[in-house]
CHARMM internal coordinates of N, CA and C (Angstrom, degrees):
IC EDIT
DIST 1 N 1 CA 1.4340
DIST 1 CA 1 C 1.5428
ANGL 1 N 1 CA 1 C 109.23
DIST 1 C 2 N 1.3025
ANGL 1 CA 1 C 2 N 117.51
DIHE 1 N 1 CA 1 C 2 N -41.69
DIST 2 N 2 CA 1.4760
ANGL 1 C 2 N 2 CA 121.52
DIHE 1 CA 1 C 2 N 2 CA 178.76
DIST 2 CA 2 C 1.5409
ANGL 2 N 2 CA 2 C 110.46
DIHE 1 C 2 N 2 CA 2 C -58.29
DIST 2 C 3 N 1.2992
ANGL 2 CA 2 C 3 N 117.52
DIHE 2 N 2 CA 2 C 3 N -42.36
DIST 3 N 3 CA 1.4491
ANGL 2 C 3 N 3 CA 121.80
DIHE 2 CA 2 C 3 N 3 CA 179.35
DIST 3 CA 3 C 1.5300
ANGL 3 N 3 CA 3 C 110.54
DIHE 2 C 3 N 3 CA 3 C -64.75
DIST 3 C 4 N 1.3056
ANGL 3 CA 3 C 4 N 116.46
DIHE 3 N 3 CA 3 C 4 N -41.82
DIST 4 N 4 CA 1.4842
ANGL 3 C 4 N 4 CA 118.78
DIHE 3 CA 3 C 4 N 4 CA -179.60
DIST 4 CA 4 C 1.4880
ANGL 4 N 4 CA 4 C 112.78
DIHE 3 C 4 N 4 CA 4 C -66.57
DIST 4 C 5 N 1.3646
ANGL 4 CA 4 C 5 N 117.50
DIHE 4 N 4 CA 4 C 5 N -40.16
DIST 5 N 5 CA 1.4566
ANGL 4 C 5 N 5 CA 121.47
DIHE 4 CA 4 C 5 N 5 CA -179.04
DIST 5 CA 5 C 1.5144
ANGL 5 N 5 CA 5 C 113.16
DIHE 4 C 5 N 5 CA 5 C -73.88
DIST 5 C 6 N 1.3231
ANGL 5 CA 5 C 6 N 116.97
DIHE 5 N 5 CA 5 C 6 N -37.47
DIST 6 N 6 CA 1.4757
ANGL 5 C 6 N 6 CA 119.45
DIHE 5 CA 5 C 6 N 6 CA -170.92
DIST 6 CA 6 C 1.5128
ANGL 6 N 6 CA 6 C 113.60
DIHE 5 C 6 N 6 CA 6 C -111.92
DIST 6 C 7 N 1.2923
ANGL 6 CA 6 C 7 N 119.51
DIHE 6 N 6 CA 6 C 7 N 20.78
DIST 7 N 7 CA 1.4410
ANGL 6 C 7 N 7 CA 122.52
DIHE 6 CA 6 C 7 N 7 CA 176.99
DIST 7 CA 7 C 1.5322
ANGL 7 N 7 CA 7 C 109.61
DIHE 6 C 7 N 7 CA 7 C -97.96
DIST 7 C 8 N 1.3559
ANGL 7 CA 7 C 8 N 114.81
DIHE 7 N 7 CA 7 C 8 N 51.08
DIST 8 N 8 CA 1.4453
ANGL 7 C 8 N 8 CA 121.52
DIHE 7 CA 7 C 8 N 8 CA 178.89
DIST 8 CA 8 C 1.5105
ANGL 8 N 8 CA 8 C 108.47
DIHE 7 C 8 N 8 CA 8 C -155.24
DIST 8 C 9 N 1.3162
ANGL 8 CA 8 C 9 N 115.13
DIHE 8 N 8 CA 8 C 9 N 178.43
DIST 9 N 9 CA 1.4844
ANGL 8 C 9 N 9 CA 120.70
DIHE 8 CA 8 C 9 N 9 CA -174.39
DIST 9 CA 9 C 1.5241
ANGL 9 N 9 CA 9 C 111.49
DIHE 8 C 9 N 9 CA 9 C -63.85
DIST 9 C 10 N 1.3669
ANGL 9 CA 9 C 10 N 115.91
DIHE 9 N 9 CA 9 C 10 N -43.90
DIST 10 N 10 CA 1.4689
ANGL 9 C 10 N 10 CA 119.04
DIHE 9 CA 9 C 10 N 10 CA 179.84
DIST 10 CA 10 C 1.5372
ANGL 10 N 10 CA 10 C 108.68
DIHE 9 C 10 N 10 CA 10 C -91.01
DIST 10 C 11 N 1.3206
ANGL 10 CA 10 C 11 N 115.21
DIHE 10 N 10 CA 10 C 11 N 121.28
DIST 11 N 11 CA 1.4638
ANGL 10 C 11 N 11 CA 120.41
DIHE 10 CA 10 C 11 N 11 CA -179.18
DIST 11 CA 11 C 1.5216
ANGL 11 N 11 CA 11 C 109.79
DIHE 10 C 11 N 11 CA 11 C -93.86
DIST 11 C 12 N 1.3064
ANGL 11 CA 11 C 12 N 117.25
DIHE 11 N 11 CA 11 C 12 N 146.97
DIST 12 N 12 CA 1.4628
ANGL 11 C 12 N 12 CA 123.02
DIHE 11 CA 11 C 12 N 12 CA 175.75
DIST 12 CA 12 C 1.5144
ANGL 12 N 12 CA 12 C 110.46
DIHE 11 C 12 N 12 CA 12 C -122.79
DIST 12 C 13 N 1.3281
ANGL 12 CA 12 C 13 N 115.60
DIHE 12 N 12 CA 12 C 13 N 146.46
DIST 13 N 13 CA 1.4844
ANGL 12 C 13 N 13 CA 117.52
DIHE 12 CA 12 C 13 N 13 CA -179.68
DIST 13 CA 13 C 1.5449
ANGL 13 N 13 CA 13 C 110.49
DIHE 12 C 13 N 13 CA 13 C -66.91
DIST 13 C 14 N 1.2910
ANGL 13 CA 13 C 14 N 117.41
DIHE 13 N 13 CA 13 C 14 N 151.59
DIST 14 N 14 CA 1.4307
ANGL 13 C 14 N 14 CA 122.09
DIHE 13 CA 13 C 14 N 14 CA 178.48
DIST 14 CA 14 C 1.5289
ANGL 14 N 14 CA 14 C 107.88
DIHE 13 C 14 N 14 CA 14 C -129.85
DIST 14 C 15 N 1.3338
ANGL 14 CA 14 C 15 N 114.72
DIHE 14 N 14 CA 14 C 15 N 139.80
DIST 15 N 15 CA 1.4554
ANGL 14 C 15 N 15 CA 120.71
DIHE 14 CA 14 C 15 N 15 CA -179.21
DIST 15 CA 15 C 1.5053
ANGL 15 N 15 CA 15 C 109.98
DIHE 14 C 15 N 15 CA 15 C -131.04
DIST 15 C 16 N 1.3032
ANGL 15 CA 15 C 16 N 116.83
DIHE 15 N 15 CA 15 C 16 N 137.46
DIST 16 N 16 CA 1.4816
ANGL 15 C 16 N 16 CA 120.50
DIHE 15 CA 15 C 16 N 16 CA 175.45
DIST 16 CA 16 C 1.5133
ANGL 16 N 16 CA 16 C 109.40
DIHE 15 C 16 N 16 CA 16 C -87.02
DIST 16 C 17 N 1.3122
ANGL 16 CA 16 C 17 N 116.58
DIHE 16 N 16 CA 16 C 17 N 129.52
DIST 17 N 17 CA 1.4805
ANGL 16 C 17 N 17 CA 119.81
DIHE 16 CA 16 C 17 N 17 CA 178.62
DIST 17 CA 17 C 1.5301
ANGL 17 N 17 CA 17 C 107.80
DIHE 16 C 17 N 17 CA 17 C -155.05
DIST 17 C 18 N 1.2880
ANGL 17 CA 17 C 18 N 114.68
DIHE 17 N 17 CA 17 C 18 N 149.63
DIST 18 N 18 CA 1.4861
ANGL 17 C 18 N 18 CA 121.75
DIHE 17 CA 17 C 18 N 18 CA 177.40
DIST 18 CA 18 C 1.4905
ANGL 18 N 18 CA 18 C 107.60
DIHE 17 C 18 N 18 CA 18 C -137.76
DIST 18 C 19 N 1.3514
ANGL 18 CA 18 C 19 N 116.74
DIHE 18 N 18 CA 18 C 19 N 103.92
DIST 19 N 19 CA 1.4547
ANGL 18 C 19 N 19 CA 120.05
DIHE 18 CA 18 C 19 N 19 CA -177.99
DIST 19 CA 19 C 1.5297
ANGL 19 N 19 CA 19 C 111.97
DIHE 18 C 19 N 19 CA 19 C -66.09
DIST 19 C 20 N 1.3075
ANGL 19 CA 19 C 20 N 115.53
DIHE 19 N 19 CA 19 C 20 N -31.96
DIST 20 N 20 CA 1.4853
ANGL 19 C 20 N 20 CA 120.13
DIHE 19 CA 19 C 20 N 20 CA -179.21
DIST 20 CA 20 C 1.5389
ANGL 20 N 20 CA 20 C 109.70
DIHE 19 C 20 N 20 CA 20 C -61.99
DIST 20 C 21 N 1.3060
ANGL 20 CA 20 C 21 N 117.70
DIHE 20 N 20 CA 20 C 21 N -36.10
DIST 21 N 21 CA 1.4639
ANGL 20 C 21 N 21 CA 122.56
DIHE 20 CA 20 C 21 N 21 CA -177.64
DIST 21 CA 21 C 1.5366
ANGL 21 N 21 CA 21 C 111.17
DIHE 20 C 21 N 21 CA 21 C -100.85
DIST 21 C 22 N 1.3605
ANGL 21 CA 21 C 22 N 116.60
DIHE 21 N 21 CA 21 C 22 N 1.13
DIST 22 N 22 CA 1.4882
ANGL 21 C 22 N 22 CA 122.64
DIHE 21 CA 21 C 22 N 22 CA -178.36
DIST 22 CA 22 C 1.5407
ANGL 22 N 22 CA 22 C 110.98
DIHE 21 C 22 N 22 CA 22 C 58.00
DIST 22 C 23 N 1.3046
ANGL 22 CA 22 C 23 N 116.17
DIHE 22 N 22 CA 22 C 23 N 40.56
DIST 23 N 23 CA 1.4848
ANGL 22 C 23 N 23 CA 119.30
DIHE 22 CA 22 C 23 N 23 CA -179.23
DIST 23 CA 23 C 1.5508
ANGL 23 N 23 CA 23 C 108.31
DIHE 22 C 23 N 23 CA 23 C -114.17
DIST 23 C 24 N 1.3094
ANGL 23 CA 23 C 24 N 115.15
DIHE 23 N 23 CA 23 C 24 N 124.44
DIST 24 N 24 CA 1.4484
ANGL 23 C 24 N 24 CA 120.22
DIHE 23 CA 23 C 24 N 24 CA 173.49
DIST 24 CA 24 C 1.5142
ANGL 24 N 24 CA 24 C 116.43
DIHE 23 C 24 N 24 CA 24 C 77.85
DIST 24 C 25 N 1.3379
ANGL 24 CA 24 C 25 N 118.16
DIHE 24 N 24 CA 24 C 25 N -2.24
DIST 25 N 25 CA 1.4427
ANGL 24 C 25 N 25 CA 120.16
DIHE 24 CA 24 C 25 N 25 CA -175.63
DIST 25 CA 25 C 1.5195
ANGL 25 N 25 CA 25 C 112.15
DIHE 24 C 25 N 25 CA 25 C -68.67
DIST 25 C 26 N 1.3102
ANGL 25 CA 25 C 26 N 118.20
DIHE 25 N 25 CA 25 C 26 N -48.07
DIST 26 N 26 CA 1.4704
ANGL 25 C 26 N 26 CA 121.08
DIHE 25 CA 25 C 26 N 26 CA 179.68
DIST 26 CA 26 C 1.4996
ANGL 26 N 26 CA 26 C 109.89
DIHE 25 C 26 N 26 CA 26 C -64.16
DIST 26 C 27 N 1.3440
ANGL 26 CA 26 C 27 N 119.39
DIHE 26 N 26 CA 26 C 27 N -42.27
DIST 27 N 27 CA 1.4527
ANGL 26 C 27 N 27 CA 121.62
DIHE 26 CA 26 C 27 N 27 CA 178.37
DIST 27 CA 27 C 1.5030
ANGL 27 N 27 CA 27 C 112.57
DIHE 26 C 27 N 27 CA 27 C -61.75
DIST 27 C 28 N 1.3112
ANGL 27 CA 27 C 28 N 117.32
DIHE 27 N 27 CA 27 C 28 N -38.82
DIST 28 N 28 CA 1.4591
ANGL 27 C 28 N 28 CA 121.51
DIHE 27 CA 27 C 28 N 28 CA 177.21
DIST 28 CA 28 C 1.5120
ANGL 28 N 28 CA 28 C 110.87
DIHE 27 C 28 N 28 CA 28 C -66.07
DIST 28 C 29 N 1.3326
ANGL 28 CA 28 C 29 N 117.53
DIHE 28 N 28 CA 28 C 29 N -47.72
DIST 29 N 29 CA 1.4628
ANGL 28 C 29 N 29 CA 120.65
DIHE 28 CA 28 C 29 N 29 CA 178.40
DIST 29 CA 29 C 1.5178
ANGL 29 N 29 CA 29 C 111.36
DIHE 28 C 29 N 29 CA 29 C -62.49
DIST 29 C 30 N 1.2855
ANGL 29 CA 29 C 30 N 118.25
DIHE 29 N 29 CA 29 C 30 N -38.39
DIST 30 N 30 CA 1.4489
ANGL 29 C 30 N 30 CA 124.23
DIHE 29 CA 29 C 30 N 30 CA 178.10
DIST 30 CA 30 C 1.5023
ANGL 30 N 30 CA 30 C 110.66
DIHE 29 C 30 N 30 CA 30 C -60.66
DIST 30 C 31 N 1.3131
ANGL 30 CA 30 C 31 N 116.98
DIHE 30 N 30 CA 30 C 31 N -47.73
DIST 31 N 31 CA 1.4804
ANGL 30 C 31 N 31 CA 120.30
DIHE 30 CA 30 C 31 N 31 CA -177.72
DIST 31 CA 31 C 1.5401
ANGL 31 N 31 CA 31 C 111.27
DIHE 30 C 31 N 31 CA 31 C -69.94
DIST 31 C 32 N 1.2949
ANGL 31 CA 31 C 32 N 117.92
DIHE 31 N 31 CA 31 C 32 N -36.85
DIST 32 N 32 CA 1.4815
ANGL 31 C 32 N 32 CA 120.13
DIHE 31 CA 31 C 32 N 32 CA 176.03
DIST 32 CA 32 C 1.5091
ANGL 32 N 32 CA 32 C 109.35
DIHE 31 C 32 N 32 CA 32 C -62.61
DIST 32 C 33 N 1.3307
ANGL 32 CA 32 C 33 N 117.37
DIHE 32 N 32 CA 32 C 33 N -44.27
DIST 33 N 33 CA 1.4481
ANGL 32 C 33 N 33 CA 120.77
DIHE 32 CA 32 C 33 N 33 CA 179.94
DIST 33 CA 33 C 1.5157
ANGL 33 N 33 CA 33 C 110.65
DIHE 32 C 33 N 33 CA 33 C -62.92
DIST 33 C 34 N 1.3608
ANGL 33 CA 33 C 34 N 117.98
DIHE 33 N 33 CA 33 C 34 N -43.76
DIST 34 N 34 CA 1.4515
ANGL 33 C 34 N 34 CA 120.20
DIHE 33 CA 33 C 34 N 34 CA 178.43
DIST 34 CA 34 C 1.5355
ANGL 34 N 34 CA 34 C 111.40
DIHE 33 C 34 N 34 CA 34 C -61.67
DIST 34 C 35 N 1.3150
ANGL 34 CA 34 C 35 N 117.78
DIHE 34 N 34 CA 34 C 35 N -42.31
DIST 35 N 35 CA 1.4643
ANGL 34 C 35 N 35 CA 121.58
DIHE 34 CA 34 C 35 N 35 CA -179.18
DIST 35 CA 35 C 1.5274
ANGL 35 N 35 CA 35 C 110.63
DIHE 34 C 35 N 35 CA 35 C -63.88
DIST 35 C 36 N 1.3130
ANGL 35 CA 35 C 36 N 116.51
DIHE 35 N 35 CA 35 C 36 N -41.67
DIST 36 N 36 CA 1.4821
ANGL 35 C 36 N 36 CA 120.68
DIHE 35 CA 35 C 36 N 36 CA 179.44
DIST 36 CA 36 C 1.5262
ANGL 36 N 36 CA 36 C 110.66
DIHE 35 C 36 N 36 CA 36 C -64.60
DIST 36 C 37 N 1.3378
ANGL 36 CA 36 C 37 N 115.53
DIHE 36 N 36 CA 36 C 37 N -45.61
DIST 37 N 37 CA 1.4655
ANGL 36 C 37 N 37 CA 118.58
DIHE 36 CA 36 C 37 N 37 CA -179.36
DIST 37 CA 37 C 1.5306
ANGL 37 N 37 CA 37 C 110.47
DIHE 36 C 37 N 37 CA 37 C -63.79
DIST 37 C 38 N 1.2982
ANGL 37 CA 37 C 38 N 117.72
DIHE 37 N 37 CA 37 C 38 N -40.86
DIST 38 N 38 CA 1.4352
ANGL 37 C 38 N 38 CA 122.69
DIHE 37 CA 37 C 38 N 38 CA 177.42
DIST 38 CA 38 C 1.5630
ANGL 38 N 38 CA 38 C 110.83
DIHE 37 C 38 N 38 CA 38 C -60.56
DIST 38 C 39 N 1.3026
ANGL 38 CA 38 C 39 N 116.09
DIHE 38 N 38 CA 38 C 39 N -43.88
DIST 39 N 39 CA 1.4494
ANGL 38 C 39 N 39 CA 121.33
DIHE 38 CA 38 C 39 N 39 CA 178.87
DIST 39 CA 39 C 1.5170
ANGL 39 N 39 CA 39 C 111.60
DIHE 38 C 39 N 39 CA 39 C -62.11
DIST 39 C 40 N 1.3404
ANGL 39 CA 39 C 40 N 116.57
DIHE 39 N 39 CA 39 C 40 N -46.59
DIST 40 N 40 CA 1.4618
ANGL 39 C 40 N 40 CA 121.47
DIHE 39 CA 39 C 40 N 40 CA -177.95
DIST 40 CA 40 C 1.5310
ANGL 40 N 40 CA 40 C 111.45
DIHE 39 C 40 N 40 CA 40 C -67.65
DIST 40 C 41 N 1.3371
ANGL 40 CA 40 C 41 N 116.86
DIHE 40 N 40 CA 40 C 41 N -37.27
DIST 41 N 41 CA 1.4725
ANGL 40 C 41 N 41 CA 121.03
DIHE 40 CA 40 C 41 N 41 CA 177.15
DIST 41 CA 41 C 1.4967
ANGL 41 N 41 CA 41 C 110.19
DIHE 40 C 41 N 41 CA 41 C -64.66
DIST 41 C 42 N 1.3191
ANGL 41 CA 41 C 42 N 118.19
DIHE 41 N 41 CA 41 C 42 N -44.12
DIST 42 N 42 CA 1.4779
ANGL 41 C 42 N 42 CA 122.27
DIHE 41 CA 41 C 42 N 42 CA 179.12
DIST 42 CA 42 C 1.5155
ANGL 42 N 42 CA 42 C 111.09
DIHE 41 C 42 N 42 CA 42 C -65.63
DIST 42 C 43 N 1.3092
ANGL 42 CA 42 C 43 N 118.83
DIHE 42 N 42 CA 42 C 43 N -40.69
DIST 43 N 43 CA 1.4677
ANGL 42 C 43 N 43 CA 121.22
DIHE 42 CA 42 C 43 N 43 CA 178.82
DIST 43 CA 43 C 1.5374
ANGL 43 N 43 CA 43 C 110.11
DIHE 42 C 43 N 43 CA 43 C -66.97
DIST 43 C 44 N 1.3009
ANGL 43 CA 43 C 44 N 116.42
DIHE 43 N 43 CA 43 C 44 N -38.88
DIST 44 N 44 CA 1.4724
ANGL 43 C 44 N 44 CA 120.59
DIHE 43 CA 43 C 44 N 44 CA 178.76
DIST 44 CA 44 C 1.5348
ANGL 44 N 44 CA 44 C 111.00
DIHE 43 C 44 N 44 CA 44 C -65.54
DIST 44 C 45 N 1.3473
ANGL 44 CA 44 C 45 N 115.56
DIHE 44 N 44 CA 44 C 45 N -40.67
DIST 45 N 45 CA 1.4607
ANGL 44 C 45 N 45 CA 119.57
DIHE 44 CA 44 C 45 N 45 CA 178.97
DIST 45 CA 45 C 1.5163
ANGL 45 N 45 CA 45 C 111.11
DIHE 44 C 45 N 45 CA 45 C -64.29
DIST 45 C 46 N 1.3214
ANGL 45 CA 45 C 46 N 117.90
DIHE 45 N 45 CA 45 C 46 N -39.30
DIST 46 N 46 CA 1.4560
ANGL 45 C 46 N 46 CA 122.25
DIHE 45 CA 45 C 46 N 46 CA 178.69
DIST 46 CA 46 C 1.5113
ANGL 46 N 46 CA 46 C 113.52
DIHE 45 C 46 N 46 CA 46 C -65.00
DIST 46 C 47 N 1.3651
ANGL 46 CA 46 C 47 N 116.91
DIHE 46 N 46 CA 46 C 47 N -37.15
DIST 47 N 47 CA 1.4207
ANGL 46 C 47 N 47 CA 120.30
DIHE 46 CA 46 C 47 N 47 CA -179.00
DIST 47 CA 47 C 1.5560
ANGL 47 N 47 CA 47 C 111.84
DIHE 46 C 47 N 47 CA 47 C -71.71
DIST 47 C 48 N 1.3269
ANGL 47 CA 47 C 48 N 116.53
DIHE 47 N 47 CA 47 C 48 N -32.22
DIST 48 N 48 CA 1.4643
ANGL 47 C 48 N 48 CA 118.81
DIHE 47 CA 47 C 48 N 48 CA -178.88
DIST 48 CA 48 C 1.5402
ANGL 48 N 48 CA 48 C 111.27
DIHE 47 C 48 N 48 CA 48 C -83.35
DIST 48 C 49 N 1.2852
ANGL 48 CA 48 C 49 N 117.30
DIHE 48 N 48 CA 48 C 49 N -18.13
DIST 49 N 49 CA 1.4883
ANGL 48 C 49 N 49 CA 121.07
DIHE 48 CA 48 C 49 N 49 CA -178.44
DIST 49 CA 49 C 1.5149
ANGL 49 N 49 CA 49 C 112.29
DIHE 48 C 49 N 49 CA 49 C -81.29
END
COOR INIT
IC SEED 1 N 1 CA 1 C
IC BUILD
């Protein structure tokens, strides 16, 4: 999966998680939330500048 997602010019972050075993799920959700907030804050700052 990593090869399929990141075998191109634009790279995307990858996280290992297994919902069935409750491993890495919260960490993955937390990082996705942080990335989205960062993106929206940056876009908002560009629009006001």
